[in-house]
C-alpha positions, 0 to 999 in steps of 0.5 A: 557558216560555209554556205547560206543557212537553209532557214534564211527565207527568200527575199531576206533583208539585212536591215541595218548596215553601213558602208565606209569609203574608200576614204580617198573618195569619201573622206570622213567628217571632222570632228568624228567619234571614230575612224572606221576601216574601209568597208566599201559596197563590194565587200558588203554585197559579198557579205550578203551573198555569203549569208544568203541575204537578197537585200540590204539597208544602208544606214548613214553612219555618224563618221560621215555626219550629214555627207550622205555621198557614200550611202547614196553612191552605194544605193545607186550602184545596186538599186535592186538590192539596196535601200537606205536611211539618210541623215540630215536636217535643216539643210534638206529641202523637199526637192532634195528629199525627192532626189534621195527617194529616187536613189533609194532612201526611205527614212531619216535617222534621228540620234537621241542617244545620250551619255550623261546628258551629252551626245555620245556621237559626233554627227547625229541629227536631233529629232527637233531638226527632222520634225519640220521635214515630216510632212514631206516624209509622210508624203513619200511613205518614209519612216523615222529611225530612232537611235536612243537609249530606251530609258529616254523613250517614254518621255519621247512617246507623245512627240513620236505619236504626233509625227504620224510616221512609222518609227523604228527603234534601233537595236532593241532600245540599246539598253544594257542587258543588266537593266532587264526586260522589266526596265520601264524604257524597254517595256515602253518599247515592247508596248509600242511594238505590241500595239503597232505604234513602234517598230524595233530592230531585233539586232545589235545583241552585242550593243546590249553588252551580251557576251559572244558567241551565244549572246544569251543575255540578250535573248530575253529582250529578243523573245519579249519583242518577238512574242509582242508582235513579230509584224513590227520587227526587222533584223540587221547585222550592223556590219561592219560593226563600228565602235563595238563594245568588245570584240568585233562580231561575226555577221554570220554568227549574228544571223545564226543566233537570230535564226536559232532564237526565232521560230517560223513563221516569225522568222519569215516576217522579220527577215522578208515580209516586214522589210519589203513593207517598210523599205519599199522592196518588191514582195519576195 
C-alpha cells in the first residue's frame, strides 16, 4: 500500500508488535531462542504512520527475557500512541507494577507454548509465576496475555476463570491450520470469545502455517472468531515478525488481508473500540 487504506478507522491500533534494540543499548538475553535484527521505536512509529494506524501495543519479546528496558523506554518516549504488555514473575513487586502502569504497561504475558512438552522459547514466564500478582493486576485493570497452542487451552480454562482477569489469547490460538476449526482447542477458544470470557488476537495468520500472500488457509479461523463475538477481538501486525515460519511477512499486506476479510462494523470494533477498552487508550 502506497498510502493508508481508507478502510482503516480513526484510532486504529496495532495490538501486537515488538521493538528490538539498538542492541548496543539494549543487549539481548543469554541464552535466547533467536537473535533479531534491530527494530527500534523510530522504525515502528514510521510503520504505524505508513499503515494509517494511530496506536500500537508493544509486547515484550522473549529475546529480552525479563529485561523490559527496551519496551519501557519506547512507551515512555511515545506515551500518547503506545501501550505495552510486560514479562515478569516472582521478581516483580506491587510497587514495580505501579511504575510499569505509569509507563503504559497494561498486562503481563504468560508463555505456555510447548513443543513435545518442552518450552519452545527461552525467556517465557509460566502462568504459575504470574498468579500471585493477579490481585495487583486486577486493581490496575490489567489483563493476562496468553501465548499457547490452543490444544492446551481446555485444560487451562478452570485456572483462567479463577483469575477474574481479561485473558487475551495470542494469534488465534497458534494452531496449525491443518487441524481445522473443529479442533477442540480452537472450539474452546471460540466458545470463550462468544461468551465473553476470553479475548483473542485475530493476528498471526502466518503463524498458523497459512501461505502468503493471501493466507487463505487461516481465513476459516478468522471468520469463526469474528462471527462468534467481534467485541472480544483485537488485531496486530506482529511486526517485525520474529522467528517466522517461512518468509518474513509484509505488515501492509497483513493489514490488507484483515480489512478484506472483516466487514464493517466489526472492523471498527476490532481495530479501534476494543483496543481503547482493553489497553486504556482514550476513545477515538
